[in-house]
C-alpha positions as CSV (number, residue, x, y, z in Angstrom):
1,M,163.6,89.6,125.9
2,E,166.5,91.2,124.1
3,G,169.1,89.2,122.1
4,Q,171.8,89.6,124.7
5,D,169.5,88.3,127.5
6,L,168.7,85.3,125.4
7,L,172.4,84.8,124.7
8,S,173.1,84.9,128.5
9,I,170.6,82.0,129.0
10,A,172.1,80.1,126.1
11,R,175.6,80.4,127.6
12,R,174.4,78.4,130.6
13,W,173.7,75.5,128.3
14,A,177.0,75.6,126.5
15,P,179.0,72.5,127.3
16,K,182.2,73.0,129.3
17,P,185.5,72.2,127.5
18,G,185.8,68.5,127.2
19,A,182.2,67.9,128.2
20,G,180.9,64.6,126.9
21,A,184.4,63.2,126.2
22,D,184.1,60.8,129.2
23,R,180.6,59.7,128.2
24,V,179.7,56.7,126.2
25,V,180.0,57.5,122.5
26,R,176.6,56.7,121.1
27,R,176.3,54.2,118.3
28,V,174.2,56.3,116.0
29,D,174.7,56.7,112.3
30,L,175.6,60.4,112.0
31,P,176.4,61.9,108.6
32,R,180.1,62.5,107.9
33,E,179.7,66.3,108.0
34,L,177.2,68.9,109.0
35,P,176.5,71.0,105.8
36,P,174.6,74.3,105.6
37,G,171.2,74.0,104.0
38,L,170.4,70.6,105.6
39,A,169.1,70.3,109.2
40,L,170.0,67.3,111.3
41,V,167.0,66.2,113.4
42,V,167.5,63.9,116.4
43,Q,164.3,62.2,117.7
44,G,163.9,59.9,120.7
45,V,162.3,59.3,124.0
46,R,162.9,61.9,126.8
47,R,166.1,61.4,128.8
48,C,167.7,58.9,126.4
49,G,170.8,61.1,125.9
50,K,169.9,63.5,123.1
51,S,171.4,66.5,124.9
52,T,174.6,64.6,125.7
53,L,174.8,63.5,122.0
54,L,174.6,67.2,121.1
55,T,177.6,68.0,123.3
56,Q,179.6,65.3,121.5
57,M,178.8,66.5,118.0
58,P,181.3,69.4,117.7
59,A,184.1,66.9,118.1
60,R,182.5,64.3,115.8
61,F,181.9,66.9,113.1
62,G,185.2,68.7,113.6
63,L,183.5,72.0,114.6
64,D,185.0,74.8,116.6
65,P,183.2,74.6,120.0
66,S,183.4,78.4,120.4
67,R,181.3,78.8,117.3
68,C,178.6,76.4,118.5
69,L,175.3,77.7,120.1
70,F,173.5,75.4,122.5
71,V,170.2,76.0,124.1
72,N,167.6,73.8,125.7
73,L,164.2,75.2,124.8
74,E,162.5,73.7,127.9
75,D,164.4,76.2,130.0
76,P,161.7,77.8,132.1
77,R,163.2,81.3,131.6
78,L,162.2,81.0,128.0
79,A,158.6,79.9,128.7
80,N,157.0,83.2,127.6
81,Q,159.4,83.6,124.6
82,L,158.8,80.4,122.6
83,D,158.2,81.6,119.1
84,H,160.2,81.9,116.0
85,R,161.1,85.6,116.7
86,M,163.0,84.4,119.8
87,L,165.0,81.9,117.8
88,A,165.9,84.6,115.3
89,S,167.0,87.0,118.0
90,L,169.0,84.4,119.7
91,V,170.9,83.2,116.6
92,D,171.5,86.8,115.4
93,A,172.8,87.8,118.8
94,F,175.2,84.8,118.9
95,E,176.4,85.5,115.4
96,Q,177.1,89.1,116.2
97,D,178.8,88.2,119.4
98,I,181.1,85.5,117.9
99,G,182.0,87.4,114.7
100,P,182.1,86.5,111.0
101,G,182.3,82.9,110.0
102,P,180.3,79.7,110.2
103,V,178.2,78.9,113.3
104,A,176.4,75.7,114.4
105,C,173.2,76.0,116.3
106,F,172.1,73.1,118.5
107,L,168.4,73.5,119.5
108,D,167.3,71.0,122.1
109,E,163.5,70.1,122.4
110,V,162.6,72.5,119.5
111,Q,159.0,71.2,119.2
112,H,158.0,73.6,122.0
113,V,158.6,76.7,119.8
114,D,155.7,78.1,117.8
115,G,156.6,78.4,114.1
116,W,160.1,76.8,114.4
117,H,159.7,74.7,111.3
118,A,158.8,77.7,109.0
119,W,161.7,79.7,110.5
120,L,164.1,76.9,110.1
121,R,163.0,76.4,106.4
122,A,163.7,80.0,105.7
123,E,167.1,79.8,107.4
124,L,168.0,76.7,105.3
125,D,166.8,78.4,102.1
126,T,169.1,81.3,102.7
127,A,172.7,80.9,101.7
128,T,174.5,81.4,105.0
129,D,177.2,79.7,107.1
130,R,174.6,78.6,109.7
131,R,174.2,74.9,110.4
132,F,171.4,73.5,112.5
133,V,170.9,70.4,114.7
134,V,167.5,70.1,116.4
135,T,166.1,67.5,118.8
136,G,162.7,66.5,119.9
137,S,160.8,64.0,122.1
138,N,157.6,63.7,120.0
139,A,157.7,62.0,116.6
140,H,154.2,63.3,115.6
141,L,155.0,67.0,116.1
142,L,158.4,66.7,114.4
143,S,157.4,64.4,111.5
144,G,154.3,66.4,110.6
145,E,156.1,69.7,110.5
146,L,159.2,68.3,108.8
147,G,157.1,66.6,106.2
148,S,155.2,69.8,105.3
149,S,157.9,72.4,105.7
150,L,161.3,70.8,105.5
151,T,160.9,68.3,102.7
152,G,164.4,67.6,101.2
153,R,165.9,69.9,103.8
154,H,166.5,67.6,106.7
155,L,168.1,64.3,107.8
156,T,166.4,62.5,110.7
157,I,168.1,60.0,113.1
158,E,166.5,58.3,116.1
159,L,168.2,57.9,119.4
160,F,167.3,55.2,121.9
161,P,168.4,54.4,125.4
162,F,171.7,52.5,125.6
163,D,171.9,49.2,123.7
164,F,173.9,46.4,125.3
165,A,177.1,47.4,123.6
166,E,176.8,51.0,124.9
167,F,175.8,49.7,128.3
168,R,178.9,47.6,128.7
169,E,181.2,50.2,127.2
170,S,181.6,51.7,130.6
171,G,183.1,49.2,133.0
172,R,182.0,51.4,135.9
173,I,178.4,51.2,134.9
174,V,178.4,47.5,134.5
175,E,180.2,47.0,137.8
176,Q,177.7,49.0,139.6
177,V,174.6,47.2,138.3
178,V,175.8,43.6,138.1
179,E,175.0,42.0,141.4
180,S,174.5,38.5,140.2
181,G,174.1,36.6,136.9
182,T,175.5,37.8,133.6
183,S,176.0,41.3,132.3
184,V,173.2,40.6,129.8
185,E,170.8,39.9,132.7
186,A,172.1,43.1,134.4
187,Y,171.3,45.1,131.3
188,L,167.8,43.6,130.9
189,R,167.1,44.5,134.5
190,A,168.7,48.0,134.6
191,G,167.9,49.1,131.1
192,G,169.7,51.7,129.1
193,F,168.6,55.1,130.3
194,P,172.0,56.7,131.1
195,A,171.4,58.7,134.3
196,P,169.7,55.9,136.3
197,L,172.6,53.6,135.7
198,L,174.9,55.9,137.7
199,L,172.5,56.4,140.6
200,G,171.4,54.4,143.6
201,E,167.8,55.4,143.2
202,S,167.5,54.1,139.7
203,D,164.0,52.7,139.9
204,R,162.6,55.9,141.5
205,L,164.2,57.9,138.6
206,L,162.8,55.5,136.0
207,R,159.3,55.8,137.4
208,A,159.7,59.6,137.4
209,Y,160.7,59.4,133.7
210,F,157.6,57.3,133.0
211,N,155.3,59.9,134.6
212,D,157.1,62.8,133.0
213,I,156.8,61.4,129.5
214,V,153.1,60.7,130.0
215,E,152.4,64.2,131.4
216,R,154.6,66.3,129.2
217,D,154.8,64.4,125.9
218,V,151.4,62.7,125.8
219,R,148.8,64.5,127.9
220,E,149.8,68.0,126.7
221,R,149.6,66.8,123.1
222,V,146.1,65.2,123.3
223,G,144.7,67.8,125.7
224,A,143.5,65.2,128.2
225,R,142.0,66.7,131.4
226,S,143.7,64.0,133.5
227,S,146.8,62.0,133.0
228,R,145.4,59.1,135.0
229,P,143.8,57.1,132.1
230,L,147.0,57.8,130.1
231,R,149.1,56.3,132.8
232,Q,146.8,53.3,133.1
233,L,146.9,52.7,129.4
234,A,150.7,53.0,129.3
235,Q,150.9,50.6,132.2
236,L,148.6,48.1,130.5
237,L,150.9,48.2,127.4
238,F,153.9,47.6,129.5
239,E,152.3,44.7,131.4
240,S,151.0,43.1,128.2
241,A,154.2,43.5,126.2
242,G,154.5,40.9,123.6
243,S,150.8,40.0,123.6
244,E,148.2,41.0,121.1
245,L,146.1,43.9,122.4
246,S,143.1,45.3,120.5
247,V,142.1,48.9,120.8
248,R,138.7,47.8,122.0
249,R,140.0,45.7,124.8
250,A,142.4,48.4,125.9
251,A,139.5,50.9,126.0
252,A,137.4,48.6,128.0
253,T,140.2,47.9,130.5
254,V,141.0,51.6,131.1
255,G,137.3,52.7,130.9
256,I,137.5,55.1,128.0
257,S,135.9,55.2,124.5
258,V,137.5,53.3,121.6
259,D,138.1,56.6,119.8
260,T,139.9,58.0,122.8
261,A,141.9,54.9,123.3
262,S,143.0,55.0,119.7
263,L,144.1,58.7,120.1
264,Y,146.0,57.9,123.3
265,L,147.7,54.9,121.8
266,E,149.0,57.0,118.9
267,A,150.2,59.6,121.3
268,L,152.1,57.1,123.4
269,E,153.8,55.7,120.3
270,D,154.7,59.2,119.2
271,S,156.3,59.9,122.5
272,Y,158.6,56.9,122.0
273,L,157.4,55.3,125.2
274,V,156.0,52.3,123.4
275,F,156.1,50.9,119.9
276,G,153.3,49.1,118.1
277,C,154.2,45.9,116.4
278,P,151.6,45.0,113.7
279,W,150.7,41.6,112.3
280,F,152.7,40.6,109.3
281,A,151.1,40.7,105.9
282,F,152.0,42.4,102.7
283,S,148.5,43.8,102.5
284,E,147.9,47.0,104.6
285,R,144.2,46.1,104.9
286,K,145.0,42.7,106.4
287,R,147.5,44.1,108.8
288,A,145.0,46.7,110.0
289,A,142.4,44.0,110.7
290,R,144.6,42.3,113.3
291,P,145.5,43.8,116.7
292,K,149.0,45.0,117.4
293,K,151.5,43.9,120.0
294,Y,153.2,46.7,122.0
295,Y,156.7,46.9,123.3
296,P,158.4,49.4,125.7
297,V,161.3,51.5,124.6
298,D,163.5,50.0,127.4
299,P,163.4,46.8,129.4
300,G,164.6,48.5,132.6
301,L,161.8,51.1,132.4
302,R,159.2,48.3,132.0
303,R,160.6,46.4,135.0
304,A,160.5,49.5,137.2
305,C,157.0,50.4,136.2
306,V,155.2,47.0,136.1
307,V,153.8,45.4,139.2
308,S,155.2,41.9,139.1
309,G,156.2,39.2,141.6
310,S,159.3,38.2,139.8
311,D,161.6,39.2,136.9
312,D,160.8,37.6,133.6
313,R,164.1,37.5,131.7
314,G,162.6,35.9,128.7
315,K,160.1,38.7,128.3
316,A,162.8,41.3,128.9
317,L,164.9,39.7,126.2
318,E,162.0,39.8,123.8
319,C,161.5,43.6,124.6
320,A,165.2,44.3,124.0
321,A,165.2,42.3,120.8
322,Y,162.2,44.3,119.5
323,V,164.0,47.6,120.1
324,R,167.2,46.4,118.5
325,L,165.3,45.2,115.4
326,R,163.4,48.4,115.3
327,Q,166.7,50.3,115.3
328,R,168.1,48.2,112.5
329,F,165.1,47.6,110.2
330,G,162.6,50.3,111.0
331,E,159.5,48.2,110.6
332,V,159.1,45.1,112.7
333,Y,156.1,42.7,112.6
334,Y,154.8,39.6,114.3
335,W,152.9,36.6,112.9
336,R,150.3,34.4,114.5
337,D,148.2,31.8,112.8
338,R,149.0,28.1,113.1
339,G,151.7,29.0,115.6
340,E,153.4,32.3,116.5
341,V,156.5,33.9,115.2
342,D,157.8,36.6,117.5
343,F,159.1,39.0,114.8
344,V,159.2,39.4,111.1
345,V,161.4,41.9,109.3
346,L,161.9,42.7,105.6
347,R,165.3,42.5,104.2
348,D,165.4,43.5,100.5
349,G,161.7,42.8,100.4
350,V,162.1,39.3,101.7
351,P,160.4,38.4,105.0
352,I,162.7,37.0,107.7
353,P,161.0,35.2,110.6
354,I,162.7,35.6,114.0
355,Q,162.1,33.6,117.2
356,V,163.4,34.9,120.5
357,T,164.6,32.4,123.0
358,W,166.9,32.7,126.0
359,D,169.1,29.8,124.8
360,E,167.9,26.8,122.8
361,P,164.6,26.9,120.8
362,K,161.7,24.8,122.0
363,E,159.7,22.5,119.7
364,R,156.8,25.1,119.5
365,H,159.3,27.7,118.1
366,L,160.3,25.3,115.3
367,K,156.7,24.3,114.5
368,S,155.7,27.9,114.3
369,L,158.5,28.6,111.9
370,D,157.5,25.7,109.7
371,A,153.9,27.0,109.6
372,F,155.2,30.5,108.7
373,H,157.2,29.1,105.8
374,E,154.2,27.1,104.6
375,D,152.2,30.3,104.4
376,H,155.1,32.3,103.0
377,P,157.3,30.1,100.9
378,Q,159.2,33.1,99.6
379,A,160.4,33.9,103.1
380,G,164.1,33.7,104.0
381,E,165.8,31.4,106.4
382,A,164.6,31.7,110.0
383,V,166.7,33.4,112.6
384,L,167.0,32.6,116.3
385,F,167.6,35.6,118.6
386,T,169.1,34.4,121.9
387,A,170.5,36.2,124.9
388,K,174.1,35.8,123.6
389,D,173.2,37.7,120.4
390,L,173.0,40.9,122.4
391,T,176.7,40.6,123.1
392,N,177.6,40.7,119.4
393,A,179.1,43.9,118.0
394,S,175.8,44.7,116.3
395,G,173.6,43.4,119.1
396,L,171.9,41.2,116.5
397,P,172.2,37.5,115.5
398,I,175.0,37.1,112.9
399,D,172.4,36.3,110.2
400,L,170.9,39.8,110.6
401,E,174.1,41.9,110.6
């Protein structure tokens, strides 16, 4: 395919003037500028809003929209062209078409392109006025290639579905989903995937997202002949959210080998569909000896995909709390011994135990915290994460801001 043909496809993806201005401005920590020689990488679960964030970036970085190239590399018209030569032809054609001067290239779902990382490294090593932002839905593919080819040449940010502050930023969205109860309960029920919040068939769309992620971001990566065991495993992780789950038990439940279950679990985590929460210990060996807990990327997605007779707002809050802590601290743990502490995070190397409760803590919460401090006397003061903490500006308890 010639450069001009590629450019014609890319023009279909170019945002219209003012596009994204009426969308929720994502609370993501972007750099102050987009310099040449350093690629910005946006990772996150499929359909969480990465493409919309790209359309907002020219305004946030003060770029001339006419000099910004946008293309979604999942466009079926590019299916037979997905290699580094296609990227080179596309960018060259855009630069020739637009004339001399700086250009910014926004490459959506770049992990599908063979050799993209080596091509991008060569571009970044060349003194040009080209700037690059790439997105992807698979942490494994991106992190491995970035680590080997783009060391020191990229800045990675993660994007998640809306947190509560983003959810309530649009009064229209909140008004549509709040039928009863508080807006926090509405958020925990509806979740934060942008498009389903605006549609009447939100649960159907969320279930389609679930199947799409399993099929396109997990099955294709592991080369599984069938997506059925993958869906069963993902469903098991959703249903058992917040409970310890060993690889052996997961394998037995789904009917696959332990090695296969381990491979599938890693792929599900890399797709951002679920996150593994390991047992807290300073020793990696001790952490690995205990099973993980697993949490979904979004409470609304879990509710739509789990067979349950009733909503469990406490479990939904725990899931939302995990994701918010994961955004803030990166690594999140749990602790269970003579009691159970929902989460532990490290702040300046000091472990902070966190209990999640809808309102007031119960006696078992306090006893578990006492046990944790007995085992870890160097730990910081305990923090309670309640439903009202989601309404804070940071979406976290004041003690964790």
